[in-house]
N, C-alpha and C positions, 0 to 999 in steps of 0.2 A: 504494499500499500504506500502511496506517495504521500509526503507531508505537504505537498503543494495544495493551496486552497483553490478549488475550481468551483465556480458558480455558473450554472446555466439558467438564464432567464428564458423561459419558454413562453413566448407570446402566441396566444391562441384565441380562437373563438368557437363556441359551442356549435355553430353552424358549419364549421370548416371540415369537409370530408378528409382533406389532407392532414389535418390535425389529428383526426381519428387514426389515420395510417401510422403517424409517427409516434404517438403516445406509447404503444407497446415497445417500440424500439428504445425509447428513453428509459422505460422501466427495466429492460434488459441491460442498458448501459449502467443504470444505478446499481444493479445487482453485481455487475463486474467491477464497477468502480464505486464502492460504498462511500468513498471520501467526497464525491461530488454532491453539491447542494443543487437541488433543482427548485427554482422559484417560479411560480405560475403567474402570469401576467394576462390580464384581459385585454382583448382587442376586438372592439365591436365592429363587425363588418357591416351589419344592418341593425343599428340599435332600435329602430322604430319601423312599423309597417310602412309609413310614408317613404322611409329611406329606400325600401326595396323597390317601390314603384319608381322612385327618382332614378335609381341605378339601372333599371331594366325597361322602364317605359310602362309596364302593366304587371299586374299580379301573374296573369297567364304566361306572359313572356318570361318573367322571372323564373317561374317553376320550370319552364321548358329549358332555359339556359342552365339553370342550376342542376337539373337532371343530367345534363351533358357533363358537367364537372363531376358529378357523383359516379358516373360510368368510368371517367378516366381515373378518378381516385381509387375506385375499387380494383383497378388493374395494379395500382401501387400497393395497396393493402396486402400484407403478407398472408392474410386469412380470407380475403375477399368477403368481408362481413357487410359491405354497404348494399342495401336492398333497394336499389333504384326503382324497380318495377312495382314494388309495394308502395313506395312514396308517390310514385306517379299516379297510382290509383286512388290515393287519399283525396277527399273532397274539401278539406279545411285549407284555409290560406297558409302558404308557406310561412313558418314562424320567423319572428325577428329575434335579435340576440339578447336584448337587455334583461328579460326576465330570467332566463337561464344563467346569465352571467352574475346576476345578483344572488341566485341560488348557490353558485360556486363559491362566492365570497362568504355567504352564510355558512357554508360547510367549513370553509377555512377559519372562520371565527371560532367554530367549535373544535376543530381537530387539526388546525394548522395546515401546513402545505401538504401533508399526506391526506387530510380530509378533502382539500380543494382537489387534489388529483384523483382521489376515488370518486368524488362526485362528478368531476368533469368526465371521467370515463363512463360513468353510469348514465349521465344525461346525453352524452354522445351516442351511447348504444340505444337509448330510448329514441333518439332522433334518427339515426342513420341505419340502424338494424331493425328495430321494432316499429319505426316510423309513426310514432305517436306525436301529438302536438305538444312540443316542449314550451309553448307560451301559456299552456294551461297550468294553473298553480297546482291542481290536483296531481298532475304528472310529476311536477317538481317536488312536491312533498312525497310522493311515493318513492322516488329515487332517494330522497333523504332517509326515509324509513329503511329502504333496502340496504343502505350502507351503514346502518346503525346510529343514525343521528337522532338526537332528541327533536322531535318534530315541533314541540312548542317553542323551544329555544330557536330552532330554525326559522319558524315563522317571524318571531320577533326580529331576528337578525336580518331576514329577508326584507323586512319593511323599514329598517332603520336607516337614518340619513347617512351614517357612516358607510353603509354598504355601496351606495352610489358614489360617495366620495372616493373610496378606494379604487373603484373602476376608473373614475376620472383621473386619478393619480397614475394608474397603469397606462392609460391612453396618453397622458402628459409624458410619461417615460418613453413611450413608443416615439413620440414626436421628437424628443431630445436625441434619441438614438437613430432617428431617420428610418424607423421600421415602418414599412408601408404595406406589408402583406403578411399573412400567416399561412402555415406556421414559420416562425423565425426563432432561431435559437441565438441568443447572445451569450458567449462565453467570456467570462471575466470582463465584461463591458467593452470587448475588443473584437473578438472574432465572431463573425455573423455567419450563420448557416441558414440559407433560405430554402423553403420547400421541404417535402417529405423525402429527405435524403436517405439512401440505404443505410442500414446499420453500420456496415463496415466503414463507410465514409465518415459517419459521425464518430465512430470509435477512433479512427485515425487522427482526427482533429484533437481528440482528448489525449491520445498517446503522445502527440507532439509536445503538449503542454507538460505532461508527466515526465518524459524522458529527457 
């Protein structure tokens, strides 16, 4: 084990299919290099329903284009867990980011970075594999219950002013580091890895710092 301090800031969004692909690779990295600290940072691709329409022109066009992204990301995912056709069949509006990002922060307030990560993975599974509406609070609470969170505390933290503030702080950091897309890994505030890179590529970057 190296004595070098290594911190990876993982900028991600709950809607991001490519983030779903890279998260298990980072878990594998953490197992191999337990000295690494992984810090989760929120990056809201579409914080509101209106923003989705602004980005794509309409709700229907948004879903069409996003499903193309899902198909591409599924080819990158090591276990091909992204269920594009199921989502395409759903009749609810494609969800926006902010509610689930608030939920990730509520999990973090209870169980730290490990809680954020467990919740992030759970809500991404709900979104990208089970294809349920993650803008629905009942879905968010069910994910909290599934990972062992106190749901009353979760609800309080979800609605707290500090929750939005911490998301805004993450977004400010993204601006400071010129992060423009997710997933982005920022290693020791210097080395940036963009996109869902293969495990070996990420590992090589870490080994260069350690050796």
